[in-house]
C-alpha positions in Angstrom: 87.0 97.0 94.3 89.2 97.8 90.7 92.3 99.2 90.9 92.7 102.6 88.8 95.2 102.7 85.8 97.1 105.5 87.7 97.1 103.2 91.1 100.2 101.1 91.9 99.6 97.3 91.8 101.7 97.2 94.9 101.3 98.6 98.7 98.9 97.5 101.1 95.5 96.2 100.8 92.8 95.1 102.9 91.1 91.7 102.2 88.7 91.1 104.6 87.8 87.7 105.8 85.9 86.0 103.3 87.3 88.0 100.3 90.2 87.8 97.7 92.4 89.4 96.1 93.0 88.9 92.1 96.7 90.5 91.1 97.9 89.8 87.3 101.2 91.4 86.9 103.2 90.7 83.9 103.1 86.9 83.3 101.9 86.3 86.9 98.3 85.7 87.9 98.3 85.5 91.6 95.0 85.0 94.0 95.3 85.6 97.6 92.4 84.8 100.3 91.6 85.3 103.9 89.8 82.9 105.8 90.5 84.7 108.8 94.0 83.3 110.6 94.3 81.1 107.3 95.5 82.7 104.4 95.5 81.1 100.7 98.1 82.2 98.1 97.5 80.2 94.5 99.2 81.8 91.1 100.5 80.3 87.8 102.6 81.8 84.9 100.3 82.2 81.9 102.4 81.7 78.7 105.5 83.5 77.3 103.0 85.7 75.0 103.0 89.4 74.0 99.6 89.5 74.9 100.7 89.2 78.9 103.9 90.8 79.3 102.3 94.4 80.5 99.0 92.9 81.9 98.2 94.5 84.9 95.4 94.1 86.7 93.8 94.5 90.5 90.4 93.5 92.4 89.6 92.7 95.6 86.2 91.6 96.5 83.6 89.0 98.0 84.4 86.3 95.2 86.3 82.8 95.2 89.9 83.3 94.7 90.9 81.4 91.1 92.2 78.0 91.9 95.6 78.0 90.1 98.6 75.5 89.5 100.3 76.0 92.7 98.7 76.6 96.1 100.0 77.6 99.5 98.6 77.7 103.0 99.5 80.1 106.0 98.2 80.2 109.4 98.8 83.0 111.8 98.0 84.1 114.9 96.8 87.3 114.5 93.5 89.0 112.8 95.2 91.4 110.2 93.2 91.7 107.2 96.1 93.8 105.5 98.5 92.8 102.9 101.6 94.6 101.5 102.6 93.1 98.2 106.6 94.6 98.5 108.4 95.4 95.1 111.8 93.2 95.8 114.6 92.0 93.7 115.4 88.3 93.0 117.1 86.3 96.1 120.3 85.6 93.2 122.0 87.2 90.7 120.6 87.0 87.5 122.7 86.5 84.4 121.6 88.4 81.3 122.1 86.6 78.0 121.7 89.7 75.3 120.3 88.4 71.8 124.1 89.0 70.3 127.3 88.9 72.1 128.7 92.1 73.7 131.7 93.4 72.3 133.9 96.6 73.9 136.8 97.9 72.5 140.0 98.4 74.5 140.3 101.4 76.4 136.4 102.2 76.5 133.1 101.3 77.8 129.8 101.4 77.4 126.5 102.1 79.1 123.8 99.4 78.4 120.4 99.7 79.3 119.1 96.2 81.4 115.9 95.0 83.1 115.0 92.1 85.3 112.0 90.6 86.8 110.4 92.2 89.8 109.9 89.7 92.4 106.6 90.1 94.9 107.2 89.7 98.7 103.9 89.4 100.4 103.5 90.3 103.8 101.1 90.1 106.4 100.4 93.8 107.7 100.4 93.6 111.6 102.8 95.1 114.8 105.0 92.9 113.1 105.4 92.2 109.6 104.8 88.3 108.6 106.0 87.8 105.0 104.3 84.9 104.0 106.1 84.3 100.6 108.1 86.0 97.6 107.3 85.1 94.3 108.5 86.1 91.0 107.0 88.0 88.6 108.3 86.0 85.3 109.7 82.3 86.3 113.2 82.4 85.2 115.1 79.2 84.7 118.1 78.5 86.8 121.7 78.8 85.5 125.2 77.9 86.6 127.4 81.0 86.2 131.2 80.0 86.6 134.6 78.5 85.0 134.1 75.2 86.4 131.3 73.0 87.9 133.1 73.1 91.0 133.7 77.0 91.4 130.7 79.4 90.5 127.1 80.5 91.8 123.8 79.1 90.8 121.8 82.4 89.5 118.4 82.9 87.5 118.9 83.3 83.4 117.2 85.9 81.5 117.1 87.3 78.0 118.0 91.0 77.3 118.4 93.4 74.4 120.9 95.3 76.5 119.8 98.9 75.2 122.2 101.9 74.7 119.2 103.9 74.5 117.1 104.1 77.7 114.0 105.9 75.4 114.1 102.5 73.5 112.9 100.9 76.4 109.2 100.2 76.9 107.4 100.9 80.2 107.1 97.5 81.9 105.8 97.6 85.5 106.6 94.4 86.8 110.7 94.6 85.8 113.5 96.8 86.9 115.7 98.1 85.0 119.4 98.9 85.7 122.0 101.2 84.4 124.9 98.8 83.2 128.2 100.8 82.8 130.8 98.3 81.2 134.5 99.6 81.6 137.3 97.8 79.2 140.3 99.1 80.9 142.8 96.4 79.0 144.5 96.5 75.6 142.4 93.5 74.2 138.6 93.4 73.2 136.4 92.6 75.9 133.5 90.0 73.8 131.1 88.2 76.4 128.1 86.2 75.7 126.6 86.8 79.3 127.0 89.0 82.3 125.6 88.6 86.0 123.9 91.6 87.4 124.3 91.5 91.0 120.7 92.1 91.5 120.7 91.3 95.7 123.2 94.0 96.5 120.6 96.7 94.9 117.7 98.6 95.6 114.1 99.0 94.0 112.9 103.2 93.3 109.9 104.0 91.2 109.7 106.5 89.1 106.3 108.9 88.6 104.8 106.6 85.8 105.3 103.4 87.4 108.7 101.8 86.4 111.1 100.6 88.4 114.8 101.3 88.5 117.7 100.2 90.5 121.1 102.0 91.4 123.8 101.9 88.1 126.1 99.1 88.0 129.7 99.6 86.7 131.5 96.8 86.5 135.3 97.6 84.8 137.4 94.7 83.4 141.3 94.6 84.3 142.4 91.3 83.4 141.6 88.6 81.2 139.3 87.2 83.5 135.7 86.5 84.0 136.7 89.0 87.6 135.5 92.7 87.4 135.7 95.5 89.5 132.1 96.2 90.9 131.0 99.9 92.0 126.8 100.6 92.7 126.2 104.1 91.4 124.0 106.5 93.2 119.9 106.3 93.2 118.5 108.0 89.9 117.1 111.3 89.6 113.3 112.0 90.4 113.1 107.8 91.6 111.6 107.2 95.3 112.9 104.2 97.4 110.7 101.3 97.2 112.5 98.7 99.1 116.4 98.1 100.1 118.9 95.9 99.0 119.5 91.9 100.6 122.8 92.3 100.7 125.5 94.8 101.6 128.0 95.2 99.0 131.3 96.1 98.9 132.5 98.9 96.7 135.7 98.2 94.8 135.0 94.5 95.3 135.5 91.7 92.6 132.8 89.9 91.4 132.4 87.0 89.2 131.1 89.2 86.0 131.5 87.9 82.5 131.0 84.4 81.2 132.5 83.0 77.6 134.7 85.5 77.3 136.8 86.0 74.0 139.4 88.5 72.8 
């Protein structure tokens, strides 16, 4: 059974015993095989080439699953043949590095549209859902975000264009767009090389055309340090909730948001 262009690549799929599902989404190639009470998940990342950037292919059938670089085996106690592929966001903040440093003039604000990769949560569906594995749709490197090796957080790193025009963003159905509002309340120019997006605090929403969004994130810079006041916005118009946040955000809390600040 092949996926039609109008079908979502995520959601529930029936994979009978002896059958497999092949799913290619962006740079990720994934295969899931049902062997009864044993499930095999194969995966690998393709080269970072433009031809893979918006690749989507899904097929379920009685064929041998592709043996990719990484393999995981899961043994279960139930006979369910339903797999739910649920789009979620990363389990750590994603540090986005614009192609060029961003400068925000005093007493000004800017809205940037940044996107981060979707994670795939693979769940066996029965009376109680059983999570098998989570895997990113794109390989991201680890990065340390903080003023020193003793202070900071382990995050993921990602490059971004940081568009100011939403219509300039291409449709990428394996990434989620976050409207990022940066408000400089100081008398100094805010210039930074990296910004941390608290994606574990955000939900995933979908639009009619298959693009994923999160709530808006407002970061208010009030002092000459890397901390910013955080505010999570409302759901975007004309979107439907797909998955909720991993962590609860406290509105008005201060987070470590900017790195390599210059005045």
